C-alpha positions as CSV (number, residue, x, y, z in Angstrom):
1,M,68.1,5.5,38.9
2,P,66.6,2.1,39.9
3,T,66.7,3.4,43.5
4,K,64.4,6.3,42.5
5,G,62.1,3.8,40.9
6,N,62.0,1.8,44.2
7,A,61.0,5.0,46.0
8,L,58.1,5.7,43.7
9,V,57.0,2.0,44.0
10,A,57.2,2.2,47.8
11,Y,55.1,5.4,48.0
12,S,52.5,4.4,45.5
13,T,52.1,1.0,47.2
14,Y,51.8,2.7,50.6
15,E,49.0,4.9,49.2
16,I,47.1,2.0,47.5
17,R,47.5,-0.3,50.6
18,H,46.1,2.2,53.1
19,H,43.3,3.3,50.8
20,F,42.2,-0.3,50.4
21,I,42.6,-1.2,54.1
22,F,40.5,1.8,55.2
23,T,38.0,2.1,52.4
24,G,38.0,-1.4,50.7
25,K,38.4,0.3,47.4
26,H,41.2,0.1,44.8
27,L,43.1,3.2,43.6
28,N,43.6,2.5,39.9
29,Y,46.4,3.8,37.6
30,R,44.7,7.0,36.7
31,A,43.8,8.0,40.3
32,M,47.4,7.2,41.4
33,D,48.9,9.2,38.5
34,R,47.0,12.3,39.6
35,R,47.9,11.9,43.2
36,M,51.6,11.4,42.5
37,Q,52.2,14.0,39.9
38,K,53.5,16.7,42.3
39,H,55.4,14.3,44.6
40,E,59.2,14.5,44.6
41,V,59.7,10.8,43.8
42,Y,57.4,11.1,40.7
43,R,59.3,14.1,39.5
44,A,62.7,12.5,40.1
45,L,62.2,10.3,37.0
46,P,61.1,11.3,33.4
47,T,57.4,11.6,33.3
48,K,56.9,8.7,30.9
49,V,59.1,6.5,33.1
50,S,57.2,7.4,36.3
51,Q,53.9,6.6,34.5
52,Q,55.3,3.1,33.4
53,V,56.4,2.4,37.1
54,L,52.8,3.2,38.2
55,R,51.3,1.0,35.5
56,L,53.4,-1.9,36.9
57,V,52.3,-1.2,40.3
58,D,48.7,-1.1,39.2
59,K,49.2,-4.4,37.3
60,N,50.4,-6.1,40.5
61,W,47.3,-4.9,42.4
62,T,45.0,-5.9,39.6
63,S,46.5,-9.4,39.6
64,F,46.0,-9.5,43.4
65,F,42.3,-8.6,43.2
66,A,41.8,-11.2,40.4
67,A,43.5,-13.8,42.5
68,L,41.4,-12.8,45.6
69,R,38.1,-13.2,43.6
70,A,39.3,-16.5,42.4
71,Y,40.2,-17.6,45.9
72,K,36.8,-16.7,47.3
73,E,35.1,-18.7,44.5
74,D,37.3,-21.8,44.9
75,P,39.8,-21.8,47.8
76,S,41.0,-25.3,46.8
77,R,42.8,-23.9,43.8
78,F,45.2,-22.1,46.2
79,K,47.6,-23.1,48.9
80,G,46.7,-20.0,50.8
81,R,44.9,-16.7,50.8
82,P,46.5,-14.2,48.4
83,K,48.5,-11.6,50.2
84,L,48.5,-7.8,49.6
85,P,51.5,-6.6,47.5
86,G,54.3,-5.6,49.9
87,Y,57.3,-3.5,50.0
88,K,60.9,-4.3,48.9
89,D,64.0,-3.8,51.0
90,K,64.7,-0.2,51.6
91,Q,68.4,-0.5,50.9
92,R,68.7,-3.4,48.5
93,G,65.2,-3.2,46.8
94,R,65.2,-2.4,43.1
95,N,62.4,-2.3,40.5
96,V,62.2,-2.5,36.8
97,L,62.3,0.8,34.9
98,V,60.5,0.9,31.6
99,Y,61.4,3.5,29.0
100,S,58.9,3.9,26.3
101,I,59.8,5.3,22.9
102,Q,58.9,8.8,24.1
103,A,61.7,8.5,26.8
104,L,64.4,7.5,24.2
105,S,66.5,9.8,22.1
106,R,65.2,9.6,18.5
107,P,68.4,11.0,16.9
108,A,70.6,8.5,18.9
109,L,68.3,5.6,18.0
110,R,68.6,6.5,14.2
111,K,72.4,6.0,14.7
112,G,71.9,2.6,16.4
113,I,72.3,3.9,19.9
114,I,69.9,3.6,22.8
115,K,70.1,6.7,25.0
116,P,67.4,6.7,27.8
117,S,66.4,10.1,29.1
118,Q,68.3,11.3,32.2
119,L,70.0,7.9,32.7
120,G,73.4,8.8,31.3
121,I,74.1,5.6,29.5
122,E,74.4,4.6,25.8
123,V,73.9,1.1,24.5
124,R,74.4,0.1,20.9
125,T,71.7,-1.9,19.1
126,R,70.9,-3.2,15.6
127,C,67.1,-2.6,16.2
128,R,65.7,0.5,14.7
129,T,62.0,-0.1,15.6
130,V,62.2,-0.2,19.4
131,D,59.0,-0.3,21.4
132,Q,60.6,0.1,24.9
133,V,63.7,-0.4,26.9
134,R,63.8,-2.0,30.3
135,I,66.4,-1.5,33.0
136,V,66.1,-4.8,35.0
137,P,68.0,-4.9,38.3
138,K,69.8,-8.2,39.1
139,G,70.7,-9.7,42.4
140,S,74.4,-9.0,41.9
141,G,73.8,-5.3,42.2
142,D,74.1,-4.9,38.4
143,S,71.3,-4.0,35.9
144,V,70.6,-5.4,32.5
145,V,69.3,-3.3,29.7
146,E,66.6,-5.2,27.7
147,V,65.6,-3.9,24.3
148,V,61.9,-4.8,23.4
149,Y,60.8,-4.7,19.8
150,A,57.7,-6.0,17.9
151,Q,58.2,-8.8,15.4
152,T,55.5,-9.7,12.9
153,E,54.4,-13.3,12.5
154,A,55.6,-14.9,9.3
155,Q,53.5,-17.8,7.9
156,T,55.8,-20.6,6.8
157,Q,55.1,-23.5,4.5
158,T,54.1,-25.9,7.1
159,D,51.3,-28.6,7.3
160,P,49.2,-28.5,10.5
161,S,48.5,-32.2,10.1
162,L,52.1,-32.9,10.6
163,V,52.7,-32.9,14.4
164,G,55.8,-32.8,16.4
165,A,55.9,-33.8,20.1
166,I,58.3,-33.0,22.9
167,D,58.9,-34.9,26.2
168,L,60.9,-32.9,28.7
169,G,63.5,-34.6,31.0
170,V,66.9,-34.2,32.6
171,N,69.6,-36.2,30.9
172,N,67.6,-35.9,27.7
173,L,66.4,-32.4,28.1
174,V,64.1,-32.8,25.1
175,A,62.9,-35.8,23.2
176,L,61.4,-34.8,19.9
177,T,59.3,-37.0,17.7
178,S,56.7,-36.6,14.9
179,N,53.9,-38.4,13.1
180,K,55.6,-37.5,9.8
181,R,56.7,-40.6,7.9
182,G,60.5,-41.0,8.0
183,F,61.1,-38.5,10.8
184,V,64.1,-39.5,12.9
185,P,63.6,-38.8,16.6
186,R,66.0,-36.3,18.2
187,L,67.3,-35.9,21.7
188,V,68.7,-32.7,23.2
189,N,71.5,-33.5,25.6
190,G,70.7,-32.1,29.0
191,R,73.9,-33.2,30.8
192,P,75.8,-30.0,30.0
193,L,73.0,-28.0,31.8
194,K,73.3,-30.5,34.7
195,S,77.0,-29.8,34.8
196,V,76.3,-26.0,35.1
197,N,73.9,-26.5,37.9
198,Q,76.3,-28.9,39.8
199,R,79.2,-26.5,39.5
200,Y,76.9,-23.7,40.7
201,N,75.6,-25.7,43.7
202,K,79.2,-26.5,44.7
203,H,80.4,-23.0,44.5
204,A,77.2,-21.6,46.3
205,T,77.6,-24.0,49.1
206,A,81.1,-23.0,49.7
207,L,80.2,-19.3,49.7
208,R,77.3,-19.9,52.1
209,K,79.5,-21.6,54.6
210,K,81.6,-18.5,54.8
211,M,78.7,-16.3,55.5
212,S,77.5,-15.5,59.0
213,R,74.1,-16.6,60.3
214,N,72.6,-13.1,59.9
215,H,73.5,-12.9,56.2
216,H,71.6,-15.0,53.6
217,T,73.5,-13.8,50.6
218,S,76.5,-11.9,49.4
219,R,77.6,-10.0,46.4
220,E,79.9,-12.9,45.3
221,L,77.0,-15.4,45.6
222,E,74.6,-13.0,43.7
223,R,77.3,-12.7,41.0
224,V,77.7,-16.4,40.7
225,S,73.9,-16.9,40.6
226,A,73.5,-14.3,37.9
227,K,76.2,-15.9,35.7
228,R,74.5,-19.3,36.0
229,T,71.1,-17.7,35.1
230,R,72.6,-16.1,32.0
231,R,74.2,-19.4,30.8
232,L,71.0,-21.3,31.2
233,D,68.9,-18.7,29.6
234,H,71.3,-18.6,26.6
235,S,71.0,-22.4,26.3
236,M,67.3,-22.3,26.4
237,H,67.2,-19.7,23.6
238,T,69.6,-21.8,21.5
239,I,67.8,-25.1,22.1
240,S,64.3,-23.6,21.3
241,R,65.6,-21.9,18.1
242,C,67.2,-25.1,17.0
243,I,64.0,-27.1,17.5
244,I,61.7,-24.6,15.8
245,D,64.0,-24.3,12.8
246,L,64.2,-28.2,12.5
247,L,60.3,-28.4,12.6
248,V,59.9,-25.7,10.0
249,A,62.5,-27.4,7.7
250,E,60.4,-30.7,8.1
251,G,57.2,-28.8,7.3
252,I,55.7,-29.6,10.6
253,G,52.9,-27.2,11.6
254,T,51.8,-28.4,15.0
255,L,53.9,-28.8,18.2
256,V,52.7,-30.7,21.3
257,I,54.7,-30.0,24.5
258,G,54.3,-32.4,27.6
259,N,54.0,-30.5,30.8
260,N,52.2,-31.3,34.1
261,P,51.1,-28.6,36.5
262,E,53.1,-28.4,39.8
263,W,55.3,-31.3,38.7
264,K,58.3,-29.5,40.3
265,Q,56.6,-29.1,43.6
266,E,55.4,-32.8,43.6
267,A,58.6,-34.3,42.4
268,S,59.7,-37.4,44.3
269,L,62.8,-38.6,42.5
270,G,65.2,-38.8,45.5
271,K,67.2,-35.9,46.9
272,K,69.9,-35.9,44.1
273,N,67.5,-36.4,41.1
274,N,65.1,-33.9,42.6
275,Q,67.8,-31.2,42.6
276,H,68.7,-32.0,38.9
277,F,65.1,-31.9,37.8
278,V,63.9,-28.8,39.7
279,Q,66.9,-26.6,38.9
280,L,66.3,-27.1,35.1
281,P,64.2,-24.2,33.7
282,H,61.6,-26.3,31.8
283,A,58.9,-23.7,32.1
284,R,61.2,-21.1,30.6
285,L,62.0,-23.5,27.7
286,V,58.2,-24.1,27.1
287,S,57.6,-20.4,27.0
288,M,60.4,-19.8,24.5
289,L,59.2,-22.7,22.3
290,T,55.7,-21.3,22.3
291,Y,56.4,-17.8,21.3
292,K,59.0,-18.8,18.7
293,A,56.6,-21.3,17.2
294,E,53.8,-18.7,17.1
295,L,56.1,-16.3,15.2
296,V,56.4,-18.8,12.3
297,G,52.6,-19.6,12.3
298,M,53.0,-23.0,14.2
299,Q,50.2,-24.1,16.5
300,V,51.3,-25.1,20.1
301,I,49.5,-27.5,22.4
302,V,50.6,-28.0,26.0
303,Q,49.5,-31.5,27.0
304,E,49.2,-33.1,30.4
305,E,51.5,-36.1,30.3
306,S,50.6,-38.5,33.0
307,Y,51.3,-42.2,32.3
308,T,52.9,-41.4,28.9
309,S,56.3,-42.8,30.1
310,K,54.7,-46.1,31.3
311,A,52.3,-46.8,28.4
312,S,53.6,-48.7,25.3
313,F,53.3,-46.6,22.1
314,L,53.8,-49.5,19.7
315,D,51.1,-51.5,21.4
316,L,48.7,-48.5,21.6
317,D,48.1,-48.8,25.3
318,P,45.3,-46.6,26.6
319,I,46.6,-43.5,28.4
320,P,44.4,-42.4,31.3
321,V,44.5,-39.1,33.1
322,I,46.1,-39.2,36.5
323,G,43.6,-39.7,39.3
324,T,41.4,-42.2,37.5
325,K,39.9,-44.9,39.9
326,E,41.0,-48.0,37.9
327,K,44.7,-48.9,38.0
328,P,46.0,-48.9,34.4
329,V,47.7,-52.0,33.0
330,F,50.4,-51.5,30.3
331,S,51.8,-53.9,27.8
332,G,55.5,-52.9,28.0
333,R,57.8,-51.6,30.6
334,R,61.0,-49.8,31.1
335,I,63.7,-52.4,31.5
336,S,66.6,-50.1,32.2
337,R,67.4,-46.4,32.5
338,G,66.4,-44.9,29.1
339,L,65.3,-48.2,27.5
340,Y,61.7,-49.3,27.0
341,K,60.5,-52.8,25.9
342,A,57.3,-53.3,24.1
343,K,55.0,-56.3,24.2
344,S,56.6,-57.8,21.0
345,G,60.1,-57.5,22.6
346,R,61.1,-54.6,20.6
347,T,63.3,-52.2,22.6
348,F,63.7,-48.5,21.9
349,N,64.5,-45.2,23.7
350,A,62.2,-44.7,26.7
351,D,62.0,-40.9,26.1
352,V,61.1,-41.4,22.5
353,N,58.3,-43.7,23.7
354,G,57.1,-41.0,26.0
355,S,57.2,-38.3,23.4
356,Y,55.1,-40.4,20.9
357,N,52.6,-41.0,23.7
358,I,52.3,-37.3,24.4
359,L,51.5,-36.8,20.7
360,R,48.9,-39.6,20.8
361,K,47.3,-38.4,24.0
362,A,46.9,-34.8,22.8
363,L,45.8,-35.7,19.2
364,P,44.5,-39.3,18.9
365,D,43.7,-38.7,15.2
366,A,47.3,-37.6,14.4
367,F,48.0,-41.2,13.4
368,R,45.2,-41.7,10.9
369,N,46.7,-44.8,9.5
370,G,47.3,-46.2,13.0
371,I,51.0,-46.2,13.7
372,K,52.0,-48.1,10.6
373,D,54.2,-45.3,9.2
374,V,55.9,-44.7,12.5
375,K,56.5,-48.4,13.1
376,E,58.0,-48.7,9.7
377,T,60.3,-45.8,10.4
378,L,61.5,-47.3,13.7
379,V,62.0,-50.7,12.2
380,A,63.9,-49.1,9.3
381,L,66.2,-47.3,11.6
382,P,69.5,-48.9,12.6
383,P,69.4,-50.5,16.1
384,S,71.8,-47.9,17.4
385,L,69.4,-45.1,16.3
386,V,66.4,-46.8,17.8
387,V,68.0,-47.1,21.2
388,H,70.1,-43.9,20.9
389,P,68.3,-41.4,18.5
390,V,70.1,-38.5,16.9
391,R,71.5,-36.4,19.7
392,I,71.6,-32.6,19.5
393,V,74.4,-31.0,21.6
394,V,74.0,-27.3,22.2
395,P,76.9,-25.2,23.2
396,L,76.7,-23.4,26.5
397,R,79.0,-20.4,25.8
398,T,77.4,-17.3,24.4
399,Q,77.9,-17.0,20.7
400,K,78.5,-13.7,18.8
401,S,75.4,-14.3,16.7
402,S,72.2,-12.8,17.8
403,I,69.5,-14.9,19.7
404,R,66.0,-14.4,18.4
């Protein structure tokens, strides 16, 4: 069935490309739907599914035209001129199939079974209010069934003036702090995820050595890659759920996440550290944190984080934006891997320092009483907690409980 979807995408893309090249005009979804209705590749799928395939093709072209307009206005924002949407491989190319509720069996759904029209598969589900089902092809030759359902936002008892901040990293995947008095900083251990990537890289390198020069992948390599992706995706879901639940329990209503544009492309940490940093799906984690926070009525701010790891939070060092002409001077410094020393000689976890600075950079008024409350919290903590805050270890193996 995904092969039939690929054929429909190929034919519709051909029609739109040639119409645009020779006339300079865009065939939108409605025009393409009228053109393709009598075509055999359109009729090979359920009508509702064919329409969804054409909508995805139209979305790609709409994005291309929007990018082209933005490129003409300011080419410096791009690394090159946007290219026309192309074709996938004739043999291995696959596309997502979207089954709306009209293309699903209603009697089967009432029994907790998803039965897409003409597909010949049945998948059990606990969801009764399904919006759509996606058949997503994976590189290993398999396909994943994704069930999409709507979830209403639930306003929780949180205070927007209480702010949590996240600094993303590698060994410490997440450093979580807050302006709430008495809040103990938390660290999410990133080493298990590094281990997954290291094992994958070792296995993938061995498989690539066995392949000929004319082959860039194999079914075994695709299977290993898909397994790694699933493990990381599960971990990101578990970590994001743990963080949001913790913030809600603390009554924190605002979350600030430090994230720099193109920080992966511009990473210069050395060959080994670059590999560790680039292979961790930080953007995926930010996306999960954002939508899960919004579902509980929490405000999310994504903050540019330049100089936050160098400035001293306890000394309230100014935190400029990267690219400023004057070279900033900071009161403290990192004295070892993971340890920051303030001007007073006070040492504490470097990632915690960066997380507090991200909060301060995004919301300078978050510490209305200065940083007195936070200082008192840090001073009151045992020395071991100041240097090594509470560490959260998230299991990598998939649990039987559902992931929201």
